[in-house]
Each structure stands twice: as structure tokens, then as C-alpha cells.
N, CA, C and O of each residue as an XYZ file, in Angstrom:
316
protein
N      60.651    110.433     54.168
C      61.083    110.628     55.533
C      60.104    111.494     56.293
O      59.170    112.069     55.734
N      60.344    111.562     57.548
C      59.514    112.329     58.461
C      60.333    113.433     59.105
O      61.545    113.302     59.274
N      59.667    114.514     59.462
C      60.257    115.530     60.323
C      59.693    115.302     61.716
O      58.483    115.148     61.884
N      60.560    115.281     62.703
C      60.143    114.963     64.069
C      60.170    116.222     64.926
O      61.172    116.935     64.974
N      59.051    116.484     65.603
C      58.931    117.608     66.527
C      58.615    117.061     67.905
O      57.841    116.113     68.044
N      59.208    117.655     68.916
C      58.886    117.313     70.293
C      58.879    118.593     71.108
O      59.222    119.665     70.609
N      58.488    118.472     72.353
C      58.389    119.644     73.222
C      59.437    119.591     74.328
O      59.753    118.519     74.845
N      59.965    120.741     74.683
C      60.885    120.843     75.813
C      60.121    120.963     77.121
O      60.654    120.682     78.194
N      58.867    121.384     77.019
C      58.043    121.599     78.209
C      56.581    121.518     77.807
O      56.240    121.589     76.626
N      55.735    121.370     78.796
C      54.303    121.274     78.544
C      53.592    122.303     79.415
O      53.403    122.101     80.615
N      53.213    123.386     78.801
C      52.580    124.509     79.491
C      53.388    124.911     80.707
O      54.487    125.447     80.568
N      52.874    124.667     81.872
C      53.542    125.226     83.056
C      54.127    124.182     83.992
O      54.772    124.547     84.975
N      53.926    122.896     83.722
C      54.411    121.865     84.650
C      55.909    121.978     84.893
O      56.349    122.036     86.041
N      56.691    122.009     83.830
C      58.143    122.091     83.964
C      58.571    123.446     84.519
O      59.516    123.527     85.303
N      57.887    124.492     84.119
C      58.242    125.834     84.594
C      58.012    125.974     86.093
O      58.851    126.529     86.803
N      56.887    125.476     86.574
C      56.586    125.558     88.006
C      57.643    124.824     88.813
O      58.094    125.315     89.848
N      58.041    123.640     88.338
C      59.016    122.811     89.059
C      60.462    123.154     88.687
O      61.396    122.619     89.284
N      60.653    124.045     87.702
C      61.986    124.345     87.151
C      62.695    123.042     86.795
O      63.863    122.835     87.125
N      61.954    122.170     86.112
C      62.403    120.815     85.771
C      62.805    120.760     84.297
O      61.980    121.004     83.418
N      64.065    120.442     84.030
C      64.578    120.386     82.661
C      64.672    118.959     82.109
O      65.285    118.744     81.064
N      64.077    117.992     82.793
C      64.168    116.594     82.371
C      63.630    116.397     80.959
O      64.301    115.788     80.125
N      62.442    116.898     80.680
C      61.843    116.736     79.349
C      62.694    117.435     78.293
O      62.868    116.910     77.193
N      63.221    118.603     78.611
C      64.071    119.341     77.670
C      65.343    118.561     77.354
O      65.762    118.497     76.199
N      65.958    117.970     78.374
C      67.171    117.178     78.160
C      66.886    115.972     77.277
O      67.687    115.629     76.408
N      65.741    115.328     77.500
C      65.365    114.186     76.665
C      65.058    114.632     75.236
O      65.386    113.928     74.281
N      64.438    115.785     75.090
C      64.147    116.316     73.755
C      65.444    116.588     72.995
O      65.552    116.259     71.814
N      66.422    117.183     73.665
C      67.707    117.460     73.024
C      68.419    116.175     72.620
O      69.040    116.117     71.559
N      68.332    115.151     73.456
C      69.009    113.880     73.180
C      68.295    113.050     72.118
O      68.888    112.132     71.553
N      67.032    113.360     71.841
C      66.222    112.524     70.953
C      66.610    112.617     69.481
O      66.348    111.691     68.713
N      67.224    113.714     69.086
C      67.525    113.911     67.672
C      66.363    114.495     66.890
O      66.398    114.516     65.659
N      65.326    114.974     67.585
C      64.181    115.588     66.910
C      64.640    116.780     66.077
O      65.597    117.466     66.438
N      63.961    117.021     64.972
C      64.300    118.143     64.096
C      63.863    119.483     64.678
O      64.515    120.505     64.461
N      62.759    119.474     65.415
C      62.216    120.699     66.003
C      61.901    120.445     67.469
O      61.346    119.404     67.821
N      62.255    121.396     68.320
C      61.914    121.321     69.740
C      61.186    122.613     70.083
O      61.739    123.705     69.952
N      59.939    122.476     70.524
C      59.114    123.632     70.867
C      59.201    123.920     72.357
O      59.425    123.020     73.166
N      59.019    125.188     72.706
C      58.971    125.584     74.110
C      57.985    126.729     74.283
O      57.794    127.538     73.375
N      57.369    126.790     75.441
C      56.538    127.930     75.804
C      57.354    128.966     76.570
O      56.837    130.022     76.933
N      58.637    128.662     76.818
C      59.464    129.518     77.662
C      60.833    129.791     77.033
O      61.849    129.340     77.561
N      60.876    130.527     75.908
C      62.161    130.815     75.275
C      62.981    131.868     76.028
O      64.179    132.011     75.785
N      62.338    132.601     76.937
C      63.021    133.626     77.723
C      62.533    133.567     79.162
O      61.445    133.064     79.441
N      63.345    134.083     80.065
C      62.925    134.161     81.460
C      61.744    135.115     81.594
O      61.626    136.093     80.855
N      60.877    134.810     82.550
C      59.746    135.686     82.849
C      59.775    136.026     84.335
O      60.548    135.447     85.098
N      58.944    136.950     84.731
C      58.838    137.293     86.151
C      58.163    136.183     86.947
O      58.296    136.122     88.169
N      57.435    135.302     86.252
C      56.664    134.267     86.935
C      57.443    132.990     87.210
O      57.156    132.294     88.184
N      58.433    132.665     86.362
C      59.135    131.384     86.479
C      60.639    131.560     86.294
O      61.091    132.475     85.606
N      61.399    130.672     86.918
C      62.849    130.640     86.716
C      63.222    129.734     85.549
O      64.382    129.693     85.139
N      62.251    129.016     85.017
C      62.481    128.053     83.940
C      62.579    128.761     82.597
O      61.819    129.688     82.319
N      63.513    128.322     81.769
C      63.606    128.758     80.380
C      64.265    127.644     79.580
O      64.979    126.813     80.142
N      64.031    127.622     78.277
C      64.662    126.620     77.422
C      65.251    127.294     76.201
O      64.618    128.148     75.579
N      66.472    126.901     75.863
C      67.094    127.329     74.615
C      68.066    126.244     74.180
O      68.486    125.411     74.983
N      68.411    126.264     72.918
C      69.387    125.311     72.394
C      70.748    125.649     73.001
O      71.156    126.810     72.960
N      71.458    124.679     73.558
C      72.786    124.957     74.121
C      73.691    125.630     73.089
O      73.697    125.256     71.916
N      74.436    126.605     73.530
C      75.303    127.351     72.627
C      74.681    128.656     72.161
O      75.336    129.456     71.494
N      73.417    128.875     72.510
C      72.772    130.145     72.224
C      72.331    130.369     70.795
O      71.979    131.493     70.439
N      72.337    129.338     69.959
C      71.873    129.497     68.585
C      70.508    128.841     68.437
O      70.154    127.974     69.236
N      69.736    129.237     67.432
C      68.418    128.633     67.266
C      68.450    127.249     66.623
O      67.411    126.605     66.484
N      69.625    126.797     66.238
C      69.725    125.470     65.629
C      71.006    124.794     66.079
O      71.891    125.415     66.667
N      71.077    123.502     65.785
C      72.280    122.739     66.127
C      72.347    121.518     65.239
O      71.391    121.200     64.532
N      73.457    120.847     65.274
C      73.619    119.609     64.513
C      72.861    118.490     65.214
O      72.745    118.480     66.440
N      72.350    117.558     64.435
C      71.635    116.421     65.002
C      72.604    115.596     65.845
O      73.636    115.155     65.338
N      72.287    115.378     67.140
C      73.215    114.671     68.021
C      73.359    113.189     67.693
O      74.282    112.534     68.178
N      72.464    112.661     66.885
C      72.504    111.235     66.560
C      73.149    110.989     65.200
O      73.922    110.043     65.050
N      72.846    111.823     64.207
C      73.256    111.534     62.832
C      74.312    112.455     62.228
O      74.904    112.107     61.207
N      74.564    113.604     62.819
C      75.502    114.554     62.207
C      76.949    114.110     62.398
O      77.277    113.471     63.398
N      77.814    114.445     61.442
C      79.237    114.137     61.623
C      79.815    114.972     62.771
O      79.293    116.039     63.091
N      80.870    114.490     63.375
C      81.475    115.156     64.530
C      81.882    116.592     64.241
O      81.834    117.435     65.137
N      82.279    116.888     63.013
C      82.754    118.232     62.689
C      81.628    119.227     62.398
O      81.904    120.397     62.135
N      80.379    118.792     62.439
C      79.241    119.667     62.184
C      79.159    120.766     63.249
O      79.408    120.523     64.430
N      78.806    121.981     62.809
C      78.615    123.102     63.731
C      77.247    123.730     63.495
O      76.632    123.519     62.449
N      76.774    124.500     64.464
C      75.505    125.205     64.300
C      75.568    126.150     63.100
O      74.566    126.336     62.409
N      76.716    126.739     62.850
C      76.890    127.609     61.683
C      76.584    126.836     60.401
O      75.920    127.351     59.502
N      77.069    125.602     60.324
C      76.814    124.770     59.144
C      75.317    124.602     58.911
O      74.843    124.706     57.780
N      74.581    124.343     59.976
C      73.141    124.127     59.870
C      72.444    125.414     59.430
O      71.609    125.397     58.526
N      72.788    126.512     60.067
C      72.113    127.780     59.795
C      72.440    128.357     58.422
O      71.651    129.124     57.871
N      73.596    127.995     57.864
C      74.015    128.563     56.584
C      74.054    127.538     55.448
O      74.563    127.827     54.365
N      73.521    126.349     55.695
C      73.427    125.346     54.642
C      74.758    124.816     54.163
O      74.893    124.447     52.996
N      75.743    124.769     55.038
C      77.057    124.245     54.676
C      77.000    122.729     54.690
O      76.496    122.137     55.645
N      77.504    122.099     53.652
C      77.557    120.633     53.612
C      78.867    120.200     52.988
O      79.570    120.989     52.357
N      79.179    118.929     53.177
C      80.429    118.387     52.631
C      80.359    118.265     51.132
O      81.322    117.826     50.503
């Protein structure tokens, strides 16, 4: 198998425009890793990206069972 990585943003394009389109597509893609140059707000831009729910991980939106939680992912909980 492969591990899939994608980006939520590309340098400053999304930050300048405060455009979350790429981030939304990255979240919907089911990628294993999503990179960002803007994990926190800065004085220069209003743009920031984080995993919804405030955790550094989440269940795969395409393949995970409905009952999966971010806690399960972070603590290696499985059925």
C-alpha cells in the first residue's frame, strides 16, 4: 500500500486570499497526511489550517467506520 500526503495550502497563495478550497479538498480526499505552512494564525495572514475538532489526527473520511473517533486514531484503538 501507499501512504498519501497532500497539502492544505501552497506557500502564500491561499493565505493571501484566505482561501480554504484546497484545504477542504485535502480533508475530503482521505489522504493520510495533510501538510500546511500555516498551523497557527500570524500577524501577516488571517488564514490558518487545522484538523477539524482541534486534534492532530482524525478518522479517514472515506474508509473508517462511523464509530471511529480521533481518540481511537491517536491511541491505537481498534475493533
